[in-house]
TORTI-659405 format. One record per residue (C-alpha): z, x, y; residue number from 1; residue in three letters. Coordinates in nm, 4 decimals, decimal comma. Layout:
<nodes>
[node [Z X Y] NUM "Ala"];
...
</nodes>
This chain:
<nodes>
[node [1,7312 -0,0183 -2,9920] 1 "Met"];
[node [1,5912 -0,2290 -3,2738] 2 "Ile"];
[node [1,9050 -0,2579 -3,4572] 3 "Ala"];
[node [2,0987 -0,3575 -3,1184] 4 "Ala"];
[node [1,8357 -0,6343 -3,0586] 5 "Trp"];
[node [1,8740 -0,7565 -3,4435] 6 "Leu"];
[node [2,2655 -0,7584 -3,3875] 7 "Ala"];
[node [2,2855 -0,9069 -3,0316] 8 "Ala"];
[node [1,9433 -1,0536 -2,9312] 9 "Pro"];
[node [2,1170 -1,2476 -2,6499] 10 "Glu"];
[node [2,2949 -0,9768 -2,4889] 11 "Ala"];
[node [1,9763 -0,7275 -2,5114] 12 "Glu"];
[node [1,7455 -1,0066 -2,3683] 13 "Leu"];
[node [1,9846 -1,0169 -2,1028] 14 "Ala"];
[node [1,9757 -0,6721 -2,0524] 15 "Lys"];
[node [1,5740 -0,6328 -2,0463] 16 "Leu"];
[node [1,5672 -0,9237 -1,8010] 17 "Leu"];
[node [1,8245 -0,7689 -1,5703] 18 "Phe"];
[node [1,6551 -0,4271 -1,5694] 19 "Ala"];
[node [1,3003 -0,5952 -1,5015] 20 "Ser"];
[node [1,4248 -0,7248 -1,1574] 21 "Ile"];
[node [1,3678 -0,4080 -0,9887] 22 "Arg"];
[node [1,0284 -0,3187 -1,1010] 23 "Gly"];
[node [0,9472 -0,7071 -1,0626] 24 "Gly"];
[node [1,0366 -0,7031 -0,7107] 25 "Ala"];
[node [0,8479 -0,3773 -0,6393] 26 "Ala"];
[node [0,5075 -0,4999 -0,8058] 27 "Leu"];
[node [0,5253 -0,8472 -0,6550] 28 "Ala"];
[node [0,4998 -0,6615 -0,3233] 29 "Leu"];
[node [0,2378 -0,3979 -0,4289] 30 "Leu"];
[node [-0,0874 -0,4307 -0,2840] 31 "Pro"];
[node [-0,3625 -0,5385 -0,5397] 32 "Gly"];
[node [-0,1054 -0,6085 -0,8143] 33 "Ile"];
[node [0,1281 -0,8114 -0,6078] 34 "Gly"];
[node [-0,1784 -1,0324 -0,4923] 35 "Gly"];
[node [-0,3973 -1,2734 -0,6942] 36 "Ala"];
[node [-0,6002 -0,9435 -0,8116] 37 "Leu"];
[node [-0,3678 -0,9368 -1,1472] 38 "Leu"];
[node [-0,2810 -1,2615 -1,3345] 39 "Pro"];
[node [0,1006 -1,3352 -1,3285] 40 "Ile"];
[node [0,1058 -1,2578 -1,7012] 41 "Arg"];
[node [0,0133 -0,9058 -1,6528] 42 "Val"];
[node [0,2587 -0,8583 -1,3513] 43 "Arg"];
[node [0,5493 -0,9908 -1,5725] 44 "Ile"];
[node [0,4256 -0,7837 -1,8793] 45 "Gly"];
[node [0,4266 -0,4562 -1,6297] 46 "Leu"];
[node [0,7787 -0,5412 -1,5086] 47 "Ala"];
[node [0,8989 -0,6027 -1,8526] 48 "Gly"];
[node [0,7472 -0,2749 -1,9748] 49 "Ala"];
[node [0,9421 -0,0932 -1,7059] 50 "Leu"];
[node [1,2747 -0,2932 -1,8072] 51 "Gly"];
[node [1,2531 -0,1923 -2,1441] 52 "Trp"];
[node [1,2354 0,1744 -2,0722] 53 "Leu"];
[node [1,5686 0,1548 -1,8986] 54 "Val"];
[node [1,7276 -0,1462 -2,0742] 55 "Ala"];
[node [1,9292 0,0668 -2,2957] 56 "Gly"];
[node [2,1467 0,2220 -2,0148] 57 "Ser"];
[node [2,1831 -0,0973 -1,8097] 58 "Val"];
[node [2,5136 -0,2930 -1,8062] 59 "Thr"];
[node [2,4699 -0,6520 -1,6894] 60 "Val"];
[node [2,7737 -0,7264 -1,4850] 61 "Pro"];
[node [2,9669 -1,0123 -1,5447] 62 "Asp"];
[node [3,0875 -1,3091 -1,3422] 63 "Gly"];
[node [3,0539 -1,3089 -0,9327] 64 "Gly"];
[node [2,9349 -0,9374 -0,9625] 65 "Ala"];
[node [2,6165 -1,0305 -1,1360] 66 "Leu"];
[node [2,5134 -1,2343 -0,8269] 67 "Leu"];
[node [2,5507 -0,9513 -0,5951] 68 "Gly"];
[node [2,3692 -0,6841 -0,8403] 69 "Ala"];
[node [2,0912 -0,9203 -0,8644] 70 "Val"];
[node [2,0524 -0,9114 -0,4944] 71 "Ala"];
[node [2,0604 -0,5442 -0,4747] 72 "Gly"];
[node [1,7979 -0,5073 -0,7372] 73 "Glu"];
[node [1,5708 -0,7399 -0,5487] 74 "Val"];
[node [1,6635 -0,5329 -0,2442] 75 "Met"];
[node [1,5692 -0,1843 -0,3935] 76 "Ile"];
[node [1,2401 -0,3250 -0,5455] 77 "Gly"];
[node [1,1437 -0,4957 -0,2146] 78 "Ala"];
[node [1,1896 -0,1514 -0,0231] 79 "Ala"];
[node [0,9713 0,0085 -0,2632] 80 "Val"];
[node [0,7015 -0,2620 -0,2286] 81 "Gly"];
[node [0,7359 -0,2570 0,1426] 82 "Val"];
[node [0,6936 0,1165 0,1591] 83 "Leu"];
[node [0,3603 0,0778 -0,0425] 84 "Leu"];
[node [0,2493 -0,2004 0,1808] 85 "Gln"];
[node [0,2761 0,0471 0,4635] 86 "Ala"];
[node [0,0854 0,3063 0,3067] 87 "Leu"];
[node [-0,2077 0,0588 0,2351] 88 "Phe"];
[node [-0,1690 -0,0951 0,5716] 89 "Ala"];
[node [-0,3135 0,2216 0,7093] 90 "Thr"];
[node [-0,6558 0,1433 0,5652] 91 "Ala"];
[node [-0,6423 -0,1810 0,7215] 92 "Ser"];
[node [-0,5476 -0,0705 1,0691] 93 "Val"];
[node [-0,8435 0,1947 1,0476] 94 "Ala"];
[node [-1,0564 -0,0682 0,9252] 95 "Gly"];
[node [-0,9811 -0,3099 1,1846] 96 "Glu"];
[node [-1,0419 -0,0494 1,4532] 97 "Leu"];
[node [-1,3349 0,0781 1,3403] 98 "Leu"];
[node [-1,4970 -0,2868 1,2468] 99 "Ala"];
[node [-1,4494 -0,3829 1,6206] 100 "Gln"];
[node [-1,5968 -0,0457 1,7463] 101 "Ala"];
[node [-1,9068 -0,0754 1,5470] 102 "Met"];
[node [-1,9621 -0,4507 1,6111] 103 "Gly"];
[node [-1,8806 -0,5480 1,2418] 104 "Leu"];
[node [-1,5737 -0,7353 1,3008] 105 "Gly"];
[node [-1,7358 -1,0614 1,2120] 106 "Phe"];
[node [-1,8727 -0,9184 0,8879] 107 "Ala"];
[node [-1,6290 -1,0360 0,6515] 108 "Thr"];
[node [-1,5362 -1,0470 0,2656] 109 "Ile"];
[node [-1,3312 -1,2954 0,1135] 110 "Val"];
[node [-1,0415 -1,1177 -0,0823] 111 "Gln"];
[node [-0,9158 -1,2407 -0,4161] 112 "Pro"];
[node [-0,6025 -1,3517 -0,2517] 113 "Gly"];
[node [-0,8220 -1,6138 -0,0374] 114 "Gly"];
[node [-0,7842 -1,3851 0,2872] 115 "Thr"];
[node [-1,0874 -1,2463 0,4649] 116 "Thr"];
[node [-1,1024 -0,8875 0,6065] 117 "Ser"];
[node [-1,3744 -0,6829 0,7341] 118 "Pro"];
[node [-1,6562 -0,5128 0,5205] 119 "Val"];
[node [-1,5077 -0,1615 0,6673] 120 "Val"];
[node [-1,1433 -0,2600 0,5966] 121 "Thr"];
[node [-1,2504 -0,3425 0,2389] 122 "Thr"];
[node [-1,4295 -0,0112 0,1815] 123 "Phe"];
[node [-1,1434 0,1822 0,3020] 124 "Leu"];
[node [-0,8594 -0,0209 0,1077] 125 "Ser"];
[node [-1,0870 0,0437 -0,2054] 126 "Leu"];
[node [-1,1162 0,4109 -0,1090] 127 "Leu"];
[node [-0,7423 0,4521 -0,0462] 128 "Leu"];
[node [-0,6789 0,2939 -0,4011] 129 "Trp"];
[node [-0,9044 0,5365 -0,5665] 130 "Ala"];
[node [-0,7190 0,8338 -0,3753] 131 "Val"];
[node [-0,3673 0,6860 -0,4713] 132 "Phe"];
[node [-0,5090 0,6720 -0,8412] 133 "Ile"];
[node [-0,6525 1,0136 -0,8337] 134 "Gly"];
[node [-0,3397 1,1879 -0,7300] 135 "Leu"];
[node [-0,1504 0,9807 -0,9904] 136 "Asp"];
[node [0,0366 0,7941 -0,7469] 137 "Gly"];
[node [0,0613 0,4972 -0,9862] 138 "His"];
[node [0,2077 0,7445 -1,2460] 139 "Ala"];
[node [0,4593 0,8753 -1,0064] 140 "Arg"];
[node [0,5731 0,5369 -0,8770] 141 "Leu"];
[node [0,6601 0,4302 -1,2373] 142 "Phe"];
[node [0,8558 0,7349 -1,3015] 143 "Ala"];
[node [1,0578 0,7119 -0,9779] 144 "Leu"];
[node [1,1285 0,3600 -1,0776] 145 "Leu"];
[node [1,2497 0,4489 -1,3946] 146 "Val"];
[node [1,4575 0,7566 -1,2904] 147 "His"];
[node [1,5859 0,5572 -0,9869] 148 "Ser"];
[node [1,8404 0,3725 -1,2363] 149 "Phe"];
[node [2,0182 0,7021 -1,2602] 150 "Ala"];
[node [2,0444 0,7844 -0,9025] 151 "Thr"];
[node [2,0627 0,4074 -0,7933] 152 "Leu"];
[node [2,2269 0,2133 -1,0712] 153 "Pro"];
[node [2,2798 -0,1583 -1,0726] 154 "Pro"];
[node [2,4856 -0,2670 -0,7731] 155 "Gly"];
[node [2,4324 0,0270 -0,5363] 156 "Ala"];
[node [2,2738 -0,0204 -0,1992] 157 "Val"];
[node [1,9867 0,2106 -0,0787] 158 "Pro"];
[node [1,9491 0,3468 0,2364] 159 "Asp"];
[node [1,6767 0,1257 0,4195] 160 "Val"];
[node [1,6610 0,3283 0,7253] 161 "Gly"];
[node [1,3465 0,4828 0,5940] 162 "Glu"];
[node [1,1739 0,1572 0,5412] 163 "Val"];
[node [1,2623 0,0727 0,9364] 164 "Ala"];
[node [1,0201 0,3718 1,0336] 165 "Arg"];
[node [0,7395 0,2453 0,8315] 166 "Leu"];
[node [0,5526 0,0557 1,1042] 167 "Gly"];
[node [0,5058 0,3759 1,3128] 168 "Gly"];
[node [0,3806 0,5476 0,9983] 169 "Phe"];
[node [0,1412 0,2714 0,9007] 170 "Ala"];
[node [-0,0313 0,2449 1,2851] 171 "Phe"];
[node [0,0011 0,6282 1,3319] 172 "Ala"];
[node [-0,1688 0,7300 0,9916] 173 "Thr"];
[node [-0,4539 0,4457 1,0504] 174 "Gly"];
[node [-0,5308 0,5690 1,3857] 175 "Ala"];
[node [-0,5598 0,8984 1,2419] 176 "Leu"];
[node [-0,8001 0,7892 0,9614] 177 "Leu"];
[node [-1,0162 0,6212 1,1970] 178 "Ala"];
[node [-1,0324 0,9061 1,4507] 179 "Leu"];
[node [-1,3377 1,1043 1,3122] 180 "Pro"];
[node [-1,5608 0,8056 1,3359] 181 "Val"];
[node [-1,4026 0,6588 1,6371] 182 "Ala"];
[node [-1,4523 0,9580 1,8235] 183 "Gly"];
[node [-1,8422 0,9588 1,7444] 184 "Val"];
[node [-1,8321 0,6084 1,8698] 185 "Leu"];
[node [-1,6690 0,6935 2,2176] 186 "Val"];
[node [-1,9303 0,9472 2,2686] 187 "Leu"];
[node [-2,2173 0,6982 2,1622] 188 "Ala"];
[node [-2,0548 0,4433 2,4314] 189 "Asn"];
[node [-2,0640 0,7265 2,7012] 190 "Leu"];
[node [-2,3976 0,8069 2,6356] 191 "Trp"];
[node [-2,4925 0,4407 2,6607] 192 "Leu"];
[node [-2,2858 0,4027 3,0080] 193 "Ala"];
[node [-2,4819 0,7093 3,1371] 194 "Val"];
[node [-2,7945 0,5793 3,0368] 195 "Leu"];
[node [-2,7111 0,2288 3,1885] 196 "Ala"];
[node [-2,6243 0,3978 3,4942] 197 "Lys"];
[node [-2,9407 0,6116 3,5257] 198 "Ser"];
[node [-3,1785 0,3308 3,4440] 199 "Ala"];
[node [-3,0305 0,0176 3,5495] 200 "Pro"];
[node [-3,3427 -0,1738 3,4967] 201 "Gln"];
[node [-3,3134 -0,1414 3,1096] 202 "Leu"];
[node [-3,1088 -0,4054 2,9522] 203 "Asn"];
[node [-2,8961 -0,1908 2,7231] 204 "Leu"];
[node [-2,6699 -0,4633 2,6614] 205 "Phe"];
[node [-2,8832 -0,6254 2,4191] 206 "Ser"];
[node [-2,9310 -0,2980 2,2303] 207 "Val"];
[node [-2,6134 -0,1247 2,2441] 208 "Gly"];
[node [-2,4281 -0,3164 1,9558] 209 "Phe"];
[node [-2,6872 -0,2379 1,7529] 210 "Ala"];
[node [-2,7004 0,1244 1,8572] 211 "Val"];
[node [-2,3054 0,1445 1,7758] 212 "Leu"];
[node [-2,3372 -0,0230 1,4580] 213 "Thr"];
[node [-2,6110 0,2375 1,3179] 214 "Val"];
[node [-2,4040 0,5394 1,4860] 215 "Val"];
[node [-2,1130 0,4156 1,3028] 216 "Gly"];
[node [-2,2716 0,3813 0,9654] 217 "Leu"];
[node [-2,4190 0,7154 0,9906] 218 "Val"];
[node [-2,0965 0,8659 1,0889] 219 "Ala"];
[node [-1,8628 0,6868 0,8387] 220 "Leu"];
[node [-2,0279 0,8670 0,5303] 221 "Pro"];
[node [-2,0200 1,1864 0,7080] 222 "Leu"];
[node [-1,6677 1,1605 0,7986] 223 "Ala"];
[node [-1,5432 1,0627 0,4209] 224 "Leu"];
[node [-1,4400 1,4140 0,3390] 225 "Pro"];
[node [-1,2040 1,4339 0,6348] 226 "Val"];
[node [-1,0812 1,0900 0,5793] 227 "Met"];
[node [-1,0212 1,1393 0,2172] 228 "Met"];
[node [-0,8014 1,4145 0,3274] 229 "Gly"];
[node [-0,5909 1,2279 0,5506] 230 "Thr"];
[node [-0,5569 0,9580 0,3012] 231 "Met"];
[node [-0,4325 1,2399 0,0540] 232 "Gly"];
[node [-0,1882 1,3444 0,2841] 233 "Asp"];
[node [-0,0722 0,9883 0,3683] 234 "Ala"];
[node [-0,0150 0,9428 -0,0193] 235 "Val"];
[node [0,1931 1,2536 -0,0398] 236 "Ala"];
[node [0,3778 1,1284 0,2712] 237 "Asp"];
[node [0,4426 0,7947 0,0936] 238 "Ala"];
[node [0,5503 0,9647 -0,2369] 239 "Gln"];
[node [0,8137 1,1812 -0,0557] 240 "Ala"];
[node [0,9591 0,8708 0,1433] 241 "Arg"];
[node [0,9747 0,6650 -0,1994] 242 "Leu"];
[node [1,1673 0,9924 -0,3620] 243 "Ala"];
[node [1,4011 1,0012 -0,0388] 244 "Thr"];
[node [1,4566 0,6165 -0,1034] 245 "Leu"];
[node [1,5011 0,6117 -0,4637] 246 "Leu"];
[node [1,6469 0,9647 -0,5457] 247 "Leu"];
[node [1,8395 1,0912 -0,2516] 248 "Ala"];
</nodes>
């Protein structure tokens, strides 16, 4: 590798830049890494490190074929990024549902990217990241990106049919993630409705939101083992979809 760089540095640099496109496109869309959480120099360094691992086996096309190959690399990397976006969108779906049900929809946190999200959404997103890292999801992602150059060489077009089904995956998994706490909140709402019907002179509307908030805050930590199990299943499902996309 070093001898090749000394003999033809321009050609080797072109290989490195070309091999970094796929990983760079994936990292640009990866939640947490693709946003403002990491400086752009760090993201470029990660993409360059991935490119360095496969640059020796990559051939840079000539002429007009180069433009099509670059577009294909961007498409493959973007498909990986969108798949992981769908995985982490499950936490956003669950967090939004629970925040509205608990009366915490207005309790927001400013994210590093400048956007705002409910506190519950931020908590579940960080928890999902912890599960993802704990299950070596990051290592599996980088390994699949490296091995994908053997199954999807530059110029190949991936089967993006799996990407088209990611919307249903995000919403269904997000609803399943919120189900334990949401079920408790539904029972609390039914109890408040029965109480309001049996004692109409009580002004339960003024205390109903506080009751739901307290019930939700108590139920959320109790439901964490079940929710983390659901997150683990979602990470495994996303890894299987990623392997199907890159290695099939």
